[in-house]
N, C-alpha and C positions, 0 to 999 in steps of 0.2 A: 242172472237176472232174477232180480223178490220183483216177487210173485203184482208190488204194485208199481213196478215197473215197465213191468211185461203189457199188464191189466191198462199201464200210460199207456202207451207203444200198440195194446191192440185195437185200444179205442180213433185213436190218433187216427191210422192206418183205416178202419173204417170213415168211419164220418166225412170225405172224399167220396168213397162208395160209391155210399149211401145217397148222397144227396148232389152228385154231381151228371148221373144216371153213367151206359157203360160205356158212347161214344165223350164223351166230354171226360173221361178217367179216363181212356186208352188211348187219349191226346195228349191228356197234363203226363201219362205214370207212362207209355207202354200195354202191348197185352200180354207180353206177360207179369208186372206185375199183377194186370187188370187179374190177369187169371189168375194168379198166388191169393191179391183178394180174393178176389168170388169167389174161393178154397176154400177157404178161414171161414169167410160165411155162411158160406152153406154146412160148414166145416158146423159154429155155431150153433146154429139154425136144432141141427140133427140132435147137435148135444144135448141140447134144453126144450127139445121137441114135450116134454113128462113136466116141465118146470113151469106152471103157467105164470108168474111170477116174471121166470125173466124173458117167454114165448111172449108175453106185456111188453115185454121190453124196448123187446129188440124189436120191435113190431112199431116202437111208437120211435123209436133212431130211427128203423127205411124214415118217418116217416117228417122226425122232426131229430135231427138229431146234431145240434149244439143243446136242443132242450132233453135230451134225454144219456149226452153222452156219460157222463159223474154216475146216472145212475148202473150206465152200460158197464163203464169202471168197477162203480160198486160192487154187483157179480158179481165180472171177472174175479175180481181181488178176494172172494168170498171161496169164492170155488178156489183159486190158484194157490190157497191157503193151504185149504182140508185135500185135493187132490195131487197126490205125486206124478201120476201118470197124464193129466190135465196140464200140469208143469210141463212134462216136458216133449210133449206132443205141442206145445204155444209157443215152445219156447224153437222147436225144433222152424216150423212155423213163422215162424218173428224172421228167423235169425233166414229161413229162406227166400224172405221178400227181400233183405236186406233193408236197410237206415230208411229212410224219408224225412224227407228235408222241404218244407213250404214256407216258406219267406213276401208272407204277404206287406207293401209299405202303399202306404198312400196318402204323399205329400202336395199338401197347395204350390208351394211354394221353394226349387234348391235346388244345390251345386254338388260337384264330390257325391256322388250316392250311389251306392251299391248293394245290391241284394245279397248278394253271396260272393265269399273273396274264398277259397280253398287252393291245397296246396295237392290237396292230389284229393281224390274219390275215386273209391274203389266198384265198386257195387252201391245198386238203388236206388233212391227218384230224387231231382230237386228239382226241385220248382218255385222259378220267383215269377209272383203280379206282383207287378206293381200299377196305380193305378196316382197318376200323376199331372199336374197342372206347370206348370212354372216352373221347370228344373235345365239349365244346366249337368253337361259331363255328367250321363245315369251309364251304367252297366249294371245288366239286368246280373250275370254268371260269371265273375270270374275264374275262371278251376284252370290249375295250372297242368296236372295227369290225371287222362280219367278215364277212366277203367284198367 
């Protein structure tokens, strides 16, 4: 996985973690994914303890994740480009968390709407958030084989 992809993945996983709070995040992804994501966040905090820019960015990201997500991603990309050990560590943590797929659908009216349809999901987290008014035939998730 390239540093740019790893940085984007990490930022995308961490954004709902800091935005939702522990209880809501656990409801959405489960306790195991919560603990692994918490560990990733804690690792970044510890790693960046002496880096004022990164520490400030992480604190701002906790308050406003969508606004500071691009800045967090940029700092992660830079560090991953320059530190192969960190690249290896982050890759392991991301692999351990597994893929995180979040589908958000906001529909006023419609028919035959599916949040996600997949042949197989072996691991990771799938979340479908559907906010709909006048709809017919809605499927949140259709997964043939899970696990």
